[in-house]
ZAZA-124154 format. One record per residue (C-alpha): x, z, y; residue in one letter; residue number from 1. Coordinates in steps of 0.02 Angstrom, whole numbers. Example, Ala and Ser with C-alpha at 12.3 -4.5 7.8 and 13.67 -1.06 7.14 Angstrom:
BEGIN
[site [615; 390; -225]; A; 1],
[site [684; 357; -53]; S; 2],
***
This chain:
BEGIN
[site [4329; 4850; 10494]; M; 1],
[site [4181; 4824; 10608]; A; 2],
[site [4023; 4769; 10520]; K; 3],
[site [3937; 4607; 10562]; L; 4],
[site [3749; 4625; 10564]; E; 5],
[site [3655; 4497; 10457]; S; 6],
[site [3548; 4446; 10605]; T; 7],
[site [3706; 4403; 10702]; D; 8],
[site [3777; 4284; 10572]; L; 9],
[site [3798; 4109; 10640]; D; 10],
[site [3865; 4029; 10481]; L; 11],
[site [3907; 3865; 10566]; S; 12],
[site [4044; 3959; 10657]; D; 13],
[site [4114; 4043; 10500]; R; 14],
[site [4095; 4223; 10564]; P; 15],
[site [4206; 4300; 10432]; Y; 16],
[site [4346; 4175; 10467]; A; 17],
[site [4330; 4214; 10651]; R; 18],
[site [4336; 4401; 10615]; H; 19],
[site [4491; 4386; 10504]; V; 20],
[site [4581; 4278; 10633]; E; 21],
[site [4543; 4396; 10778]; S; 22],
[site [4588; 4553; 10679]; T; 23],
[site [4738; 4497; 10576]; F; 24],
[site [4809; 4353; 10677]; G; 25],
[site [4914; 4233; 10572]; S; 26],
[site [4926; 4346; 10418]; T; 27],
[site [4789; 4253; 10324]; H; 28],
[site [4810; 4073; 10384]; L; 29],
[site [4776; 3999; 10212]; F; 30],
[site [4615; 4099; 10194]; L; 31],
[site [4554; 4054; 10368]; I; 32],
[site [4589; 3869; 10339]; S; 33],
[site [4501; 3876; 10171]; F; 34],
[site [4346; 3962; 10242]; L; 35],
[site [4329; 3829; 10377]; R; 36],
[site [4384; 3671; 10287]; D; 37],
[site [4390; 3709; 10101]; G; 38],
[site [4534; 3650; 9991]; Y; 39],
[site [4574; 3463; 9986]; P; 40],
[site [4537; 3372; 9826]; R; 41],
[site [4676; 3251; 9779]; H; 42],
[site [4566; 3135; 9678]; Y; 43],
[site [4388; 3070; 9674]; S; 44],
[site [4270; 3178; 9570]; D; 45],
[site [4085; 3144; 9551]; S; 46],
[site [4048; 3286; 9430]; R; 47],
[site [3919; 3417; 9473]; R; 48],
[site [3999; 3573; 9549]; P; 49],
[site [4077; 3694; 9428]; Y; 50],
[site [4034; 3843; 9537]; V; 51],
[site [3894; 3962; 9493]; E; 52],
[site [3850; 4116; 9596]; I; 53],
[site [3748; 4252; 9513]; H; 54],
[site [3671; 4394; 9613]; I; 55],
[site [3633; 4532; 9488]; V; 56],
[site [3538; 4686; 9550]; D; 57],
[site [3512; 4852; 9461]; S; 58],
[site [3335; 4914; 9493]; V; 59],
[site [3264; 5064; 9399]; D; 60],
[site [3389; 5044; 9258]; G; 61],
[site [3353; 4858; 9236]; M; 62],
[site [3460; 4710; 9286]; L; 63],
[site [3383; 4564; 9381]; K; 64],
[site [3478; 4401; 9398]; D; 65],
[site [3470; 4258; 9523]; Q; 66],
[site [3573; 4100; 9494]; L; 67],
[site [3635; 3984; 9631]; F; 68],
[site [3742; 3827; 9620]; E; 69],
[site [3855; 3803; 9769]; A; 70],
[site [3897; 3623; 9819]; P; 71],
[site [4077; 3584; 9860]; R; 72],
[site [4037; 3548; 10041]; R; 73],
[site [3896; 3580; 10163]; G; 74],
[site [3806; 3730; 10238]; P; 75],
[site [3750; 3886; 10145]; V; 76],
[site [3581; 3871; 10061]; D; 77],
[site [3450; 3976; 10152]; S; 78],
[site [3378; 4045; 9989]; V; 79],
[site [3550; 4105; 9936]; F; 80],
[site [3581; 4183; 10107]; L; 81],
[site [3413; 4272; 10102]; S; 82],
[site [3453; 4344; 9930]; A; 83],
[site [3627; 4394; 9987]; L; 84],
[site [3559; 4488; 10137]; Q; 85],
[site [3423; 4580; 10039]; D; 86],
[site [3449; 4767; 10068]; T; 87],
[site [3300; 4835; 9972]; S; 88],
[site [3317; 5022; 9952]; S; 89],
[site [3277; 5018; 9765]; N; 90],
[site [3435; 4919; 9725]; I; 91],
[site [3563; 5041; 9654]; K; 92],
[site [3702; 4915; 9620]; T; 93],
[site [3725; 4735; 9672]; R; 94],
[site [3846; 4618; 9586]; L; 95],
[site [3894; 4451; 9663]; V; 96],
[site [3979; 4348; 9528]; L; 97],
[site [4066; 4186; 9579]; V; 98],
[site [4122; 4074; 9435]; Q; 99],
[site [4233; 3927; 9479]; G; 100],
[site [4341; 3803; 9386]; M; 101],
[site [4454; 3731; 9522]; Q; 102],
[site [4498; 3788; 9697]; L; 103],
[site [4434; 3625; 9772]; A; 104],
[site [4263; 3660; 9695]; D; 105],
[site [4239; 3819; 9799]; L; 106],
[site [4137; 3798; 9958]; N; 107],
[site [4220; 3896; 10099]; G; 108],
[site [4052; 3921; 10186]; A; 109],
[site [3984; 4020; 10039]; Y; 110],
[site [4141; 4128; 10026]; I; 111],
[site [4132; 4157; 10215]; D; 112],
[site [3950; 4212; 10199]; A; 113],
[site [3996; 4337; 10062]; I; 114],
[site [4143; 4405; 10161]; G; 115],
[site [4039; 4423; 10320]; A; 116],
[site [3892; 4507; 10232]; Q; 117],
[site [3998; 4642; 10150]; F; 118],
[site [4147; 4645; 10270]; M; 119],
[site [4271; 4629; 10128]; L; 120],
[site [4457; 4658; 10144]; D; 121],
[site [4537; 4486; 10175]; P; 122],
[site [4680; 4535; 10059]; Y; 123],
[site [4552; 4528; 9919]; F; 124],
[site [4513; 4346; 9954]; F; 125],
[site [4695; 4298; 9990]; S; 126],
[site [4754; 4372; 9824]; A; 127],
[site [4623; 4274; 9729]; H; 128],
[site [4656; 4112; 9822]; L; 129],
[site [4842; 4132; 9791]; D; 130],
[site [4817; 4129; 9602]; L; 131],
[site [4691; 3987; 9618]; C; 132],
[site [4815; 3885; 9719]; R; 133],
[site [4949; 3910; 9586]; R; 134],
[site [4830; 3841; 9454]; L; 135],
[site [4781; 3693; 9563]; T; 136],
[site [4948; 3647; 9639]; D; 137],
[site [5097; 3741; 9572]; S; 138],
[site [5216; 3644; 9684]; A; 139],
[site [5143; 3705; 9848]; S; 140],
[site [5220; 3849; 9943]; G; 141],
[site [5150; 4015; 10002]; R; 142],
[site [5115; 3960; 10180]; V; 143],
[site [4985; 4075; 10257]; G; 144],
[site [4973; 4185; 10102]; L; 145],
[site [5027; 4366; 10127]; P; 146],
[site [5134; 4457; 9999]; V; 147],
[site [5041; 4617; 9954]; L; 148],
[site [5118; 4786; 9921]; L; 149],
[site [5044; 4886; 9775]; P; 150],
[site [4968; 5008; 9900]; S; 151],
[site [4874; 4864; 9983]; E; 152],
[site [4785; 4810; 9824]; R; 153],
[site [4617; 4898; 9840]; H; 154],
[site [4539; 4785; 9709]; F; 155],
[site [4555; 4741; 9526]; L; 156],
[site [4642; 4583; 9469]; Q; 157],
[site [4647; 4536; 9285]; I; 158],
[site [4753; 4388; 9232]; I; 159],
[site [4708; 4321; 9060]; Q; 160],
[site [4836; 4181; 9055]; D; 161],
[site [4905; 4039; 9161]; D; 162],
[site [4731; 3961; 9173]; Y; 163],
[site [4610; 4106; 9198]; S; 164],
[site [4595; 4258; 9308]; H; 165],
[site [4469; 4372; 9393]; M; 166],
[site [4476; 4471; 9556]; T; 167],
[site [4347; 4609; 9587]; A; 168],
[site [4311; 4722; 9735]; A; 169],
[site [4197; 4874; 9738]; L; 170],
[site [4118; 4947; 9895]; K; 171],
[site [3993; 5082; 9937]; K; 172],
[site [3874; 5015; 10069]; I; 173],
[site [3741; 5135; 10131]; E; 174],
[site [3741; 5225; 9964]; G; 175],
[site [3729; 5066; 9861]; R; 176],
[site [3866; 5000; 9747]; N; 177],
[site [3922; 4824; 9787]; T; 178],
[site [4033; 4730; 9665]; I; 179],
[site [4106; 4561; 9709]; I; 180],
[site [4186; 4464; 9566]; V; 181],
[site [4280; 4301; 9593]; L; 182],
[site [4328; 4208; 9434]; G; 183],
[site [4429; 4050; 9408]; M; 184],
[site [4437; 3967; 9237]; D; 185],
[site [4507; 3797; 9199]; L; 186],
[site [4441; 3707; 9045]; Y; 187],
[site [4260; 3768; 9062]; H; 188],
[site [4283; 3942; 8988]; R; 189],
[site [4165; 4023; 9115]; Q; 190],
[site [4219; 4203; 9081]; R; 191],
[site [4133; 4278; 9234]; V; 192],
[site [3972; 4195; 9179]; T; 193],
[site [4003; 4272; 9007]; A; 194],
[site [4016; 4442; 9093]; L; 195],
[site [3846; 4414; 9172]; R; 196],
[site [3772; 4362; 9004]; N; 197],
[site [3832; 4518; 8915]; E; 198],
[site [3773; 4634; 9053]; L; 199],
[site [3599; 4561; 9045]; L; 200],
[site [3587; 4549; 8856]; K; 201],
[site [3686; 4698; 8793]; E; 202],
[site [3675; 4835; 8926]; Y; 203],
[site [3532; 4953; 8888]; S; 204],
[site [3436; 5048; 9021]; Q; 205],
[site [3548; 5198; 8987]; E; 206],
[site [3705; 5090; 9003]; D; 207],
[site [3644; 5023; 9171]; V; 208],
[site [3602; 5197; 9238]; M; 209],
[site [3775; 5261; 9187]; I; 210],
[site [3857; 5109; 9267]; A; 211],
[site [3760; 5144; 9427]; D; 212],
[site [3852; 5311; 9431]; E; 213],
[site [4018; 5235; 9375]; I; 214],
[site [4014; 5056; 9442]; P; 215],
[site [4181; 5011; 9363]; A; 216],
[site [4087; 5009; 9197]; N; 217],
[site [4005; 4846; 9249]; Y; 218],
[site [4175; 4762; 9234]; L; 219],
[site [4213; 4831; 9061]; Y; 220],
[site [4157; 4677; 8959]; P; 221],
[site [4272; 4561; 9057]; Y; 222],
[site [4424; 4675; 9045]; V; 223],
[site [4394; 4710; 8860]; R; 224],
[site [4378; 4524; 8820]; D; 225],
[site [4536; 4490; 8919]; S; 226],
[site [4630; 4616; 8811]; A; 227],
[site [4557; 4534; 8654]; R; 228],
[site [4617; 4364; 8714]; S; 229],
[site [4792; 4435; 8737]; A; 230],
[site [4785; 4513; 8563]; A; 231],
[site [4736; 4344; 8491]; S; 232],
[site [4886; 4263; 8575]; L; 233],
[site [5000; 4399; 8504]; C; 234],
[site [4934; 4360; 8329]; H; 235],
[site [4961; 4174; 8355]; E; 236],
[site [5137; 4195; 8425]; H; 237],
[site [5191; 4306; 8281]; S; 238],
[site [5175; 4159; 8160]; E; 239],
[site [5339; 4068; 8195]; I; 240],
[site [5387; 3912; 8097]; K; 241],
[site [5573; 3879; 8099]; L; 242],
[site [5553; 3700; 8041]; E; 243],
[site [5444; 3653; 8192]; A; 244],
[site [5504; 3514; 8305]; D; 245],
[site [5573; 3592; 8468]; P; 246],
[site [5484; 3457; 8567]; D; 247],
[site [5312; 3496; 8497]; E; 248],
[site [5189; 3613; 8587]; M; 249],
[site [5182; 3725; 8434]; G; 250],
[site [5370; 3743; 8422]; S; 251],
[site [5457; 3913; 8435]; P; 252],
[site [5521; 3862; 8607]; F; 253],
[site [5345; 3838; 8675]; H; 254],
[site [5281; 3992; 8583]; R; 255],
[site [5416; 4097; 8665]; W; 256],
[site [5366; 4029; 8836]; H; 257],
[site [5182; 4072; 8810]; W; 258],
[site [5226; 4242; 8739]; N; 259],
[site [5323; 4282; 8897]; Q; 260],
[site [5177; 4221; 9004]; A; 261],
[site [5059; 4332; 8903]; N; 262],
[site [5174; 4481; 8929]; R; 263],
[site [5182; 4453; 9118]; R; 264],
[site [4993; 4438; 9128]; A; 265],
[site [4971; 4599; 9028]; L; 266],
[site [5094; 4696; 9136]; I; 267],
[site [5014; 4639; 9299]; T; 268],
[site [4838; 4671; 9234]; S; 269],
[site [4882; 4844; 9167]; M; 270],
[site [4962; 4895; 9333]; R; 271],
[site [4807; 4841; 9427]; N; 272],
[site [4689; 4919; 9299]; L; 273],
[site [4780; 5086; 9304]; D; 274],
[site [4766; 5097; 9493]; K; 275],
[site [4586; 5038; 9496]; F; 276],
[site [4517; 5140; 9351]; S; 277],
[site [4588; 5302; 9422]; N; 278],
[site [4517; 5276; 9596]; D; 279],
[site [4394; 5420; 9626]; P; 280],
[site [4291; 5308; 9741]; A; 281],
[site [4230; 5211; 9590]; F; 282],
[site [4240; 5337; 9448]; N; 283],
[site [4143; 5497; 9418]; N; 284],
[site [4266; 5634; 9368]; A; 285],
[site [4138; 5712; 9249]; S; 286],
[site [4108; 5545; 9163]; K; 287],
[site [4267; 5440; 9150]; P; 288],
[site [4255; 5252; 9167]; S; 289],
[site [4247; 5146; 9009]; K; 290],
[site [4399; 5056; 9078]; L; 291],
[site [4517; 5203; 9050]; L; 292],
[site [4536; 5185; 8859]; P; 293],
[site [4582; 5003; 8884]; L; 294],
[site [4744; 5058; 8968]; L; 295],
[site [4808; 5113; 8796]; E; 296],
[site [4762; 4943; 8725]; D; 297],
[site [4856; 4854; 8864]; Y; 298],
[site [5009; 4966; 8839]; A; 299],
[site [5008; 4932; 8651]; A; 300],
[site [4990; 4744; 8678]; L; 301],
[site [5136; 4743; 8801]; I; 302],
[site [5246; 4827; 8670]; K; 303],
[site [5187; 4701; 8540]; E; 304],
[site [5232; 4553; 8652]; T; 305],
[site [5404; 4629; 8680]; E; 306],
[site [5434; 4648; 8492]; V; 307],
[site [5373; 4471; 8462]; I; 308],
[site [5484; 4409; 8604]; G; 309],
[site [5638; 4489; 8528]; L; 310],
[site [5596; 4417; 8357]; D; 311],
[site [5571; 4246; 8437]; M; 312],
[site [5738; 4258; 8524]; Q; 313],
[site [5822; 4289; 8357]; G; 314],
[site [5739; 4137; 8281]; H; 315],
[site [5778; 4031; 8433]; L; 316],
[site [5961; 4083; 8425]; Q; 317],
[site [5964; 4033; 8242]; Q; 318],
[site [5887; 3863; 8285]; I; 319],
[site [6011; 3836; 8427]; I; 320],
[site [6157; 3885; 8315]; S; 321],
[site [6098; 3765; 8180]; T; 322],
[site [6078; 3626; 8307]; Q; 323],
[site [6252; 3663; 8377]; T; 324],
[site [6328; 3652; 8204]; I; 325],
[site [6239; 3488; 8169]; E; 326],
[site [6294; 3416; 8336]; E; 327],
[site [6473; 3471; 8301]; T; 328],
[site [6467; 3387; 8130]; K; 329],
[site [6402; 3227; 8207]; R; 330],
[site [6539; 3235; 8338]; G; 331],
[site [6673; 3257; 8205]; L; 332],
[site [6600; 3115; 8102]; Q; 333],
[site [6599; 3001; 8253]; Q; 334],
[site [6777; 3049; 8296]; A; 335],
[site [6831; 3017; 8116]; D; 336],
[site [6744; 2847; 8120]; S; 337],
[site [6835; 2801; 8280]; V; 338],
[site [7001; 2858; 8205]; R; 339],
[site [6973; 2753; 8049]; R; 340],
[site [6930; 2599; 8150]; K; 341],
[site [7083; 2624; 8258]; A; 342],
[site [7192; 2643; 8102]; Y; 343],
[site [7123; 2483; 8027]; L; 344],
[site [7151; 2391; 8192]; A; 345],
[site [7333; 2448; 8196]; D; 346],
[site [7356; 2388; 8016]; G; 347],
[site [7297; 2216; 8060]; L; 348],
***
C-alpha cells in the first residue's frame, strides 16, 4: 500500500478511511463508516471514556511510556498525534496499545490516525471490529465486514472468552519494529493495559533487547495470561454438580455452554498463534519466539476441554434421562387420577 506522509495528514478528512475506500471499494464498508462516524451508542452514558492509548517505545534497552485518553467523539489531540508521528532514530520498537471496553467508546478519528500513520492492513481493523460488534450487538449482521481466509490473516488475534479479545499487528517500518495492539474487554478487565504494566515492570534491559530482535516476545505476557485464563475455566468446568438447578447459571447446562465457548476460543487462538509465531518476519530463527512453547499449552488445553465436554455430555444425558423418567411418572399419575375420577363419576 502507498504510504501517507505525516505532513500530508488532514485528519478532518479521515485520510485512512479515504485510502481504504479508494483502494478496496466496498469491501470494508463497516470500517469506513466507523472511522468517519464512530459506532452509535444506544443509550445515554456520562461515564469517562474507557479507552486508553499507550505509546511505549524501546530506547537503549529501556521502555518509555506515554498515556493518552481518547474521548468518544471529537478531533485527535495534537499531543497524541505528535507522539504518534515521532520517528526518532533511537527508537528500536514502538508499541501502540489501545484498550477499550465497548465499541461505542472507540473514537474513529484516533483509529484513523493510527491506520494512516502506519498504513495498516484494513483487514486487521475489520477483524477486530467484527469481534467488537459481536460483543456490543450480537443481533446485528455482517454488513460491510469481509470474511477473511486464513491466508489473509497477517496479524495475531487471541480470543480469551465471549467478552475479551486482542488483535495485534507487527510491521517493520524503516528498520524499526511497530506493534499495534487493539484490545476490547467488557467488565473493566483491562488486559491490554495489564500487558503494558508487565512490560514496564517485569521486562529487564536484556528482555527488552531480545524482544527488539524478536518483537513477538512483547506479546508473550498477554498470550500467556490468556492461556492461564482458559486453564482456570477448565478447572472450574471440571467440577460438575449433578444436583444443580438446570435454570441456574452454575448448572451443568450452562457449564457445558461455557466449556464449548472456551474450546472454540482456544482453537481459534491456537490457529492464529501458530501462523503468527512461525512467521519469519517477526521471529529470529536463531532465537525462537517465547510464543512457540505456548502452542503446546494451547493444544493441551483444547484436549482438556474436549475431555471435560464429553464428561459433561454424559452427566447431562443422565440429568435428561432422570427428568424424562420423572415427567413420565407425573404423566402416568395424572392419567391415573383422571381415570379414577372418571370411574367415580360413572359410579354416581
